[in-house]
C-alpha positions as a printed NumPy array, in Angstrom:
array([[ 20.829,  25.659, -13.582],
       [ 19.644,  23.963, -10.808],
       [ 15.991,  24.513, -10.327],
       [ 14.056,  23.933,  -7.105],
       [ 11.948,  20.588,  -8.066],
       [ 12.063,  17.349,  -7.357],
       [ 14.875,  16.693, -10.026],
       [ 17.019,  17.242,  -7.019],
       [ 16.172,  14.003,  -5.25 ],
       [ 18.2  ,  10.7  ,  -5.994],
       [ 15.049,   8.562,  -4.794],
       [ 11.559,   8.808,  -3.574],
       [  8.532,   6.877,  -2.385],
       [  6.922,   7.333,  -5.861],
       [  3.568,   8.484,  -3.941],
       [  2.662,  10.873,  -7.12 ],
       [  1.55 ,  13.907,  -5.177],
       [  4.132,  16.392,  -6.58 ],
       [  2.777,  16.211, -10.106],
       [ -0.895,  16.718,  -8.784],
       [  0.859,  19.942,  -7.252],
       [  2.897,  21.217,  -9.805],
       [  1.067,  24.254, -11.404],
       [  2.625,  24.356, -15.302],
       [  2.342,  20.73 , -15.089],
       [  5.665,  18.969, -16.096],
       [  6.14 ,  16.448, -13.731],
       [  4.838,  12.774, -14.914],
       [  4.581,   9.653, -13.032],
       [  6.682,   7.101, -14.874],
       [  7.537,   3.114, -13.986],
       [ 11.573,   3.501, -13.277],
       [ 13.914,   0.73 , -14.842],
       [ 13.803,  -1.027, -11.313],
       [  9.688,  -1.069, -11.29 ],
       [  8.673,   1.645,  -9.076],
       [  6.87 ,   4.632, -10.345],
       [  8.932,   7.942,  -9.923],
       [  8.433,  11.289, -10.81 ],
       [  9.741,  12.574, -13.86 ],
       [ 10.363,  16.231, -15.237],
       [  8.923,  16.552, -18.674],
       [ 10.162,  20.29 , -19.319],
       [ 12.8  ,  21.839, -16.673],
       [ 13.115,  24.831, -18.574],
       [  9.226,  25.628, -17.642],
       [  9.79 ,  25.044, -14.393],
       [  8.724,  28.332, -11.959],
       [ 10.809,  27.495,  -8.939],
       [  8.021,  27.429,  -6.385],
       [  8.922,  24.451,  -4.754],
       [  5.799,  22.923,  -3.981],
       [  6.526,  19.338,  -5.28 ],
       [  9.248,  19.717,  -2.253],
       [  7.045,  21.159,  -0.076],
       [  4.357,  18.097,  -0.627],
       [  6.99 ,  15.447,  -0.517],
       [  6.992,  13.428,   2.904],
       [ 10.154,  11.662,   1.434],
       [ 12.112,  14.758,   1.453],
       [ 10.682,  16.136,   4.896],
       [ 11.501,  15.655,   7.928],
       [  8.595,  14.598,   9.376],
       [  8.705,  13.948,  13.049],
       [  5.124,  11.456,  14.576],
       [  4.586,  11.18 ,  18.163],
       [  2.724,   7.803,  17.452],
       [ -0.125,   9.15 ,  19.74 ],
       [ -3.759,   7.115,  19.529],
       [ -7.143,   8.407,  20.637],
       [ -8.864,   5.16 ,  20.51 ],
       [ -8.301,   1.77 ,  19.167],
       [-10.504,  -1.28 ,  17.971],
       [-11.278,  -4.257,  16.649],
       [-13.405,  -4.473,  14.29 ],
       [-15.516,  -6.148,  11.135],
       [-18.503,  -5.429,   8.654],
       [-22.052,  -6.954,   9.788],
       [-22.605,  -7.808,   6.28 ],
       [-20.753, -11.071,   6.348],
       [-20.407, -11.123,   2.575],
       [-18.573,  -7.594,   2.646],
       [-16.497,  -9.035,   5.492],
       [-15.768, -12.494,   3.39 ],
       [-14.469, -10.227,   0.133],
       [-12.556,  -7.831,   2.425],
       [ -9.096,  -8.551,   3.277],
       [ -9.087,  -8.392,   6.727],
       [-12.68 ,  -7.499,   8.939],
       [-14.123,  -4.825,   5.981],
       [-13.796,  -1.655,   8.287],
       [-12.322,   0.413,   5.038],
       [-15.876,  -0.523,   2.774],
       [-17.933,   0.697,   5.839],
       [-15.952,   3.634,   7.069],
       [-15.594,   4.43 ,   3.256],
       [-20.004,   3.914,   3.109],
       [-20.541,   5.893,   5.997],
       [-18.233,   8.95 ,   4.348],
       [-20.138,   8.452,   1.222],
       [-23.695,   9.142,   3.068],
       [-21.914,  12.245,   4.319],
       [-21.331,  14.129,   0.768],
       [-17.7  ,  12.767,   0.794],
       [-16.102,  11.358,  -2.201],
       [-14.082,   8.206,  -2.13 ],
       [-10.279,   8.091,  -3.586],
       [ -9.087,   4.494,  -3.011],
       [ -7.52 ,   1.349,  -5.195],
       [ -9.02 ,  -0.55 ,  -7.611],
       [ -7.625,  -2.838, -10.123],
       [ -7.386,  -1.951, -13.673],
       [ -7.664,  -5.084, -15.906],
       [ -6.878,  -3.414, -18.954],
       [ -3.978,  -1.848, -18.155],
       [ -2.62 ,  -4.463, -16.029],
       [ -2.323,  -2.423, -12.994],
       [ -3.355,  -0.933,  -9.362],
       [ -4.624,   2.681,  -9.552],
       [ -6.454,   5.124,  -7.629],
       [ -9.921,   6.258,  -8.613],
       [-12.656,   8.467,  -7.382],
       [-15.867,   7.345,  -6.885],
       [-19.443,   8.552,  -5.258],
       [-21.446,   5.429,  -5.317],
       [-21.669,   2.592,  -3.45 ],
       [-21.362,   0.476,  -6.559],
       [-18.165,   1.992,  -7.755],
       [-16.774,   1.684,  -4.209],
       [-16.962,  -2.163,  -4.313],
       [-14.027,  -2.441,  -6.624],
       [-11.776,  -0.936,  -4.093],
       [-12.509,  -4.07 ,  -1.668],
       [ -9.378,  -6.467,  -0.676],
       [ -5.729,  -5.054,  -0.437],
       [ -3.915,  -4.701,  -3.929],
       [ -0.04 ,  -5.455,  -2.988],
       [  1.249,  -3.619,  -6.291],
       [  2.47 ,  -0.14 ,  -6.363],
       [ -0.604,   2.338,  -7.183],
       [ -0.641,   4.661,  -9.904],
       [ -1.95 ,   7.954,  -8.281],
       [ -1.638,  10.459, -10.756],
       [ -4.46 ,  10.973, -12.314],
       [ -6.756,  10.385,  -9.417],
       [ -4.54 ,  12.565,  -6.85 ],
       [ -4.614,  15.605,  -9.72 ],
       [ -8.229,  15.389,  -9.626],
       [ -9.083,  15.79 ,  -6.347],
       [ -6.16 ,  18.521,  -5.659],
       [ -7.286,  20.359,  -9.048],
       [ -9.078,  24.028,  -7.906],
       [-12.47 ,  22.772,  -9.089],
       [-12.502,  20.533,  -6.785],
       [-11.879,  22.925,  -3.927],
       [-15.524,  22.864,  -2.25 ],
       [-15.395,  18.956,  -2.385],
       [-14.881,  16.408,   0.359],
       [-12.749,  13.581,  -0.01 ],
       [-11.971,  10.292,   1.779],
       [ -8.804,   8.894,   0.639],
       [ -6.95 ,   5.49 ,   1.665],
       [ -3.905,   4.92 ,   0.632],
       [ -0.076,   3.71 ,   1.683],
       [  1.426,   5.924,   4.458],
       [  3.523,   7.695,   2.238],
       [  0.909,   8.683,  -0.198],
       [ -0.991,  10.034,   3.008],
       [  1.852,  11.458,   4.262],
       [  2.333,  13.762,   1.121],
       [ -1.513,  14.382,   0.735],
       [ -1.597,  15.8  ,   4.064],
       [  1.389,  18.188,   3.316],
       [ -0.847,  19.313,   0.197],
       [ -3.852,  20.131,   1.672],
       [ -2.863,  21.494,   4.274],
       [ -0.896,  24.176,   2.009],
       [ -3.957,  24.589,   0.044],
       [ -5.976,  25.116,   3.058],
       [ -8.291,  22.526,   2.289],
       [ -7.56 ,  20.041,   5.513],
       [-11.058,  20.206,   6.599],
       [-12.192,  18.714,   3.715],
       [-10.142,  15.38 ,   3.934],
       [-10.477,  12.291,   5.884],
       [ -7.464,  10.855,   5.097],
       [ -6.428,   6.729,   5.987],
       [ -3.526,   4.863,   5.872],
       [ -2.288,   1.226,   6.801],
       [ -0.105,  -0.821,   7.998],
       [  2.349,  -1.452,   5.219],
       [  4.544,  -4.266,   4.131],
       [  6.242,  -2.543,   1.741],
       [  5.431,  -2.452,  -2.207],
       [  6.968,  -4.856,  -4.271],
       [  8.525,  -3.807,  -7.847],
       [  6.133,  -3.806, -10.816],
       [  8.976,  -6.086, -12.461],
       [  7.652,  -8.792, -10.417],
       [  3.887,  -8.838, -11.22 ],
       [  4.519,  -7.723, -15.028],
       [  6.851, -11.372, -15.411],
       [  3.99 , -12.849, -12.994],
       [  1.431, -12.225, -15.67 ],
       [  3.479, -12.868, -18.477],
       [  4.333, -16.196, -17.717],
       [  0.872, -17.34 , -17.607],
       [ -0.522, -15.713, -20.799],
       [ -4.328, -16.979, -20.075],
       [ -4.899, -14.588, -17.074],
       [ -3.269, -11.315, -18.202],
       [ -6.558,  -9.294, -18.964],
       [ -8.595, -10.891, -15.898],
       [ -9.272,  -8.51 , -12.583],
       [ -7.573,  -9.645,  -9.458],
       [ -7.936, -10.006,  -5.89 ],
       [ -4.933, -10.983,  -3.468],
       [ -6.296, -12.231,  -0.352],
       [ -9.071, -14.718,  -0.526],
       [-10.917, -16.459,   2.352],
       [-11.771, -19.669,   0.924],
       [-10.143, -21.024,   3.06 ],
       [-10.073, -18.745,   6.282],
       [ -8.737, -15.529,   7.116],
       [ -5.382, -17.117,   8.451],
       [ -4.838, -18.922,   4.952],
       [ -6.305, -16.364,   2.344],
       [ -2.917, -15.36 ,   0.786],
       [ -3.709, -16.556,  -2.319],
       [ -3.81 , -14.756,  -5.822],
       [ -6.921, -14.806,  -7.473],
       [ -7.93 , -14.076, -11.412],
       [-11.946, -13.722, -12.572],
       [-13.377, -12.716, -15.248],
       [-16.124,  -9.613, -15.008],
       [-18.793, -11.433, -13.826],
       [-16.955, -12.871, -10.733],
       [-15.987, -16.309, -12.424],
       [-12.8  , -17.239, -10.817],
       [-10.436, -18.267, -13.434],
       [ -7.489, -18.282, -11.886],
       [ -5.991, -19.382,  -8.267],
       [ -2.158, -19.566,  -7.52 ],
       [ -0.608, -22.186,  -4.927],
       [ -0.684, -21.18 ,  -1.731],
       [  1.554, -18.155,   0.063],
       [  4.285, -20.923,   0.432],
       [  4.37 , -21.876,  -3.125],
       [  3.204, -18.88 ,  -5.153],
       [  5.931, -16.862,  -6.94 ],
       [  4.688, -13.59 ,  -6.656],
       [  4.133, -13.96 ,  -2.354],
       [  7.804, -15.385,  -2.615],
       [  9.318, -11.639,  -3.936],
       [  6.757,  -9.611,  -1.695],
       [  6.655, -11.474,   1.586],
       [ 10.671, -12.057,   1.366],
       [ 11.274,  -8.951,   0.546],
       [ 13.511,  -9.622,  -2.799],
       [ 11.802,  -6.896,  -4.769],
       [ 10.378,  -4.216,  -2.377],
       [ 11.416,  -0.656,  -3.02 ],
       [ 14.588,   0.518,  -1.548],
       [ 12.839,   3.261,   0.282],
       [ 10.561,   0.69 ,   2.09 ],
       [ 13.809,  -0.992,   3.311],
       [ 15.996,   2.228,   4.36 ],
       [ 13.617,   5.188,   4.515],
       [ 10.126,   4.438,   5.903],
       [  8.855,   7.182,   8.408],
       [  5.713,   5.201,   9.083],
       [  6.017,   2.197,  11.353],
       [  3.229,   1.05 ,  13.84 ],
       [  1.522,   4.661,  14.927],
       [  3.9  ,   6.997,  12.882],
       [  1.048,   8.08 ,  10.756],
       [  0.077,  11.708,   9.037],
       [ -3.184,   9.91 ,   8.927],
       [ -6.789,  10.256,  10.797],
       [ -7.279,   6.628,  10.881],
       [ -5.352,   3.563,  10.209],
       [ -5.98 ,   0.13 ,   9.425],
       [ -5.036,  -3.203,   9.025],
       [ -5.033,  -7.139,   9.822],
       [ -5.626,  -7.665,  13.154],
       [ -3.6  , -10.665,  13.761],
       [ -2.652, -11.81 ,  17.1  ],
       [ -3.381, -14.465,  19.571],
       [ -6.743, -12.519,  20.814],
       [ -8.234, -13.347,  17.77 ],
       [ -6.685, -16.214,  16.109],
       [-10.004, -17.796,  16.298],
       [-12.091, -15.44 ,  14.567],
       [-11.435, -17.069,  10.992],
       [-13.849, -14.723,   9.121],
       [-11.557, -11.491,   9.302],
       [-10.868,  -8.9  ,  12.04 ],
       [ -9.697,  -5.404,  11.097],
       [ -7.588,  -3.349,  13.638],
       [ -8.311,   0.55 ,  13.68 ],
       [ -6.266,   2.884,  15.11 ],
       [ -7.945,   6.378,  15.449],
       [ -5.301,   9.309,  15.346],
       [ -7.586,  12.5  ,  15.42 ],
       [-10.677,  13.357,  16.46 ],
       [-11.838,  13.346,  12.87 ],
       [-11.114,   9.965,  12.263],
       [-12.684,   8.476,  15.741],
       [-15.655,  10.682,  15.098],
       [-16.13 ,   8.799,  11.8  ],
       [-15.218,   5.277,  13.259],
       [-18.095,   5.991,  16.04 ],
       [-20.382,   6.941,  13.455],
       [-20.275,   4.038,  11.229],
       [-23.263,   1.999,  10.946],
       [-22.778,  -1.888,  10.258],
       [-19.56 ,  -2.276,  12.072],
       [-19.035,  -4.543,  14.977],
       [-16.298,  -2.301,  17.199],
       [-14.585,  -3.554,  20.245],
       [-12.298,  -1.217,  22.35 ],
       [ -8.345,  -2.807,  22.293],
       [ -5.195,  -0.958,  23.159],
       [ -2.987,  -0.073,  20.721],
       [ -0.744,  -2.676,  21.489],
       [ -3.31 ,  -5.322,  20.529],
       [ -4.136,  -3.547,  17.571],
       [ -0.635,  -3.928,  16.234],
       [  0.487,  -7.163,  17.306],
       [  1.827,  -9.253,  14.299],
       [  2.427,  -5.899,  12.234],
       [  6.222,  -4.649,  11.455],
       [  7.527,  -2.425,  14.272],
       [ 10.852,  -1.62 ,  11.718],
       [ 11.549,  -1.411,   8.411],
       [ 11.714,  -4.457,   6.431],
       [ 14.912,  -6.679,   6.407],
       [ 17.149,  -6.411,   3.4  ],
       [ 17.797, -10.243,   1.931],
       [ 21.314, -10.708,   1.205],
       [ 20.613, -11.711,  -2.104],
       [ 18.321,  -7.98 ,  -2.77 ],
       [ 20.477,  -6.434,  -5.58 ],
       [ 21.027,  -9.466,  -7.374],
       [ 17.226,  -9.82 ,  -7.376],
       [ 16.997,  -6.4  ,  -8.628],
       [ 19.482,  -6.92 , -11.436],
       [ 17.747, -10.098, -12.712],
       [ 14.493,  -8.602, -12.721],
       [ 15.977,  -5.438, -14.705],
       [ 18.46 ,  -7.254, -17.276],
       [ 17.656, -10.7  , -17.894],
       [ 14.293, -12.751, -19.38 ],
       [ 14.782, -15.131, -16.783],
       [ 11.242, -16.688, -15.5  ],
       [ 10.525, -15.929, -11.855],
       [ 10.993, -19.816, -10.364],
       [ 14.28 , -19.575, -11.859],
       [ 15.494, -16.247, -10.401],
       [ 13.7  , -17.299,  -7.375],
       [ 16.611, -20.38 ,  -7.438],
       [ 19.26 , -18.148,  -8.024],
       [ 18.649, -15.87 ,  -5.309],
       [ 17.741, -18.499,  -2.667],
       [ 21.051, -20.099,  -3.614],
       [ 22.833, -16.779,  -2.706],
       [ 20.942, -16.221,   0.229],
       [ 22.085, -19.565,   1.451],
       [ 25.536, -19.281,   1.   ],
       [ 25.577, -15.594,   2.225],
       [ 24.336, -16.742,   5.544],
       [ 26.255, -20.477,   5.637],
       [ 29.271, -19.02 ,   7.993],
       [ 26.587, -16.91 ,  10.06 ],
       [ 24.94 , -20.362,  10.419],
       [ 28.654, -22.148,  11.231],
       [ 29.328, -19.68 ,  14.149],
       [ 26.317, -20.347,  15.633],
       [ 26.615, -23.622,  15.403],
       [ 30.258, -23.693,  16.995],
       [ 29.072, -21.152,  20.087],
       [ 26.082, -23.469,  20.836],
       [ 28.468, -26.573,  21.035],
       [ 30.666, -24.705,  22.955],
       [ 28.072, -24.123,  25.589]])
């Protein structure tokens, strides 16, 4: 018999909230054959047809956003070390510190070197918060942290949660249903999309000496505008690995050229620019106005009064009022474009043991051949003019 649960879905964002809200604990979050987190029913016979998993699913719900913004800011931490270690200006770290002082716990993402994965975790001290500094450009495992913060035992706790827009949208649905929305500050960011874990796993496997290092995906040694490096370091913070720059690094090739993004990021994302369920949206403030600020600038969109209040009251955070258009300049306004070689890349990652550099060569050749007729037609039209 068909049950009223997430087994009905052919695809999803992999946010993990369905697992956290299931009252009979029958939903596990597993890695799919294509390298994305996905919910799996471990015992469908025990399903009680409550439908809570679907009611908390931002992928399944037809959510509409008006894109309204209370206020927008350019910002950065007044602490130069925080600003250097952060991907942009360090606003997320300063906001989280302020929330901790107001009695909130923080739920964000750290990299677990032992498990070789990014994961959401919960902390209550500034020292523990430091693990969240910097972007993690791989999917985050959310199951354990989200179960903890949505559990009945945590009903009187307050949380600030940072996650992808789809994670935050599903969390908003869940905490509304639990009537705990007042206890949460929800923060998301301008999202490029998430790449397959197959890319990261192969990236590590091809360089065995770096497999158990801690990682960050941005580094400002050469400044904010040239910060796209994968950096591996030991427990003391000593740098032991530095990737080539963005144009030569294999991880960034697959990530930024969309070869291995989640299918949902390409066709089903509802969360561009100011379309958000969050109280606050953050991101790098690219664009001409701040092009000479080489230490990093955070863009902030305050989407609710609660979000605006936290931003206004956060100490050690420089704020400059901006228009939403300035803050969103340089961010993706539409879903990522699927390259011609997307399905080929997916099959090669799933079914072969080819190295990333060889897969990259094959898919670049495929893209060139697929795009060649269009290039010829364009040149012909130009000649006729």
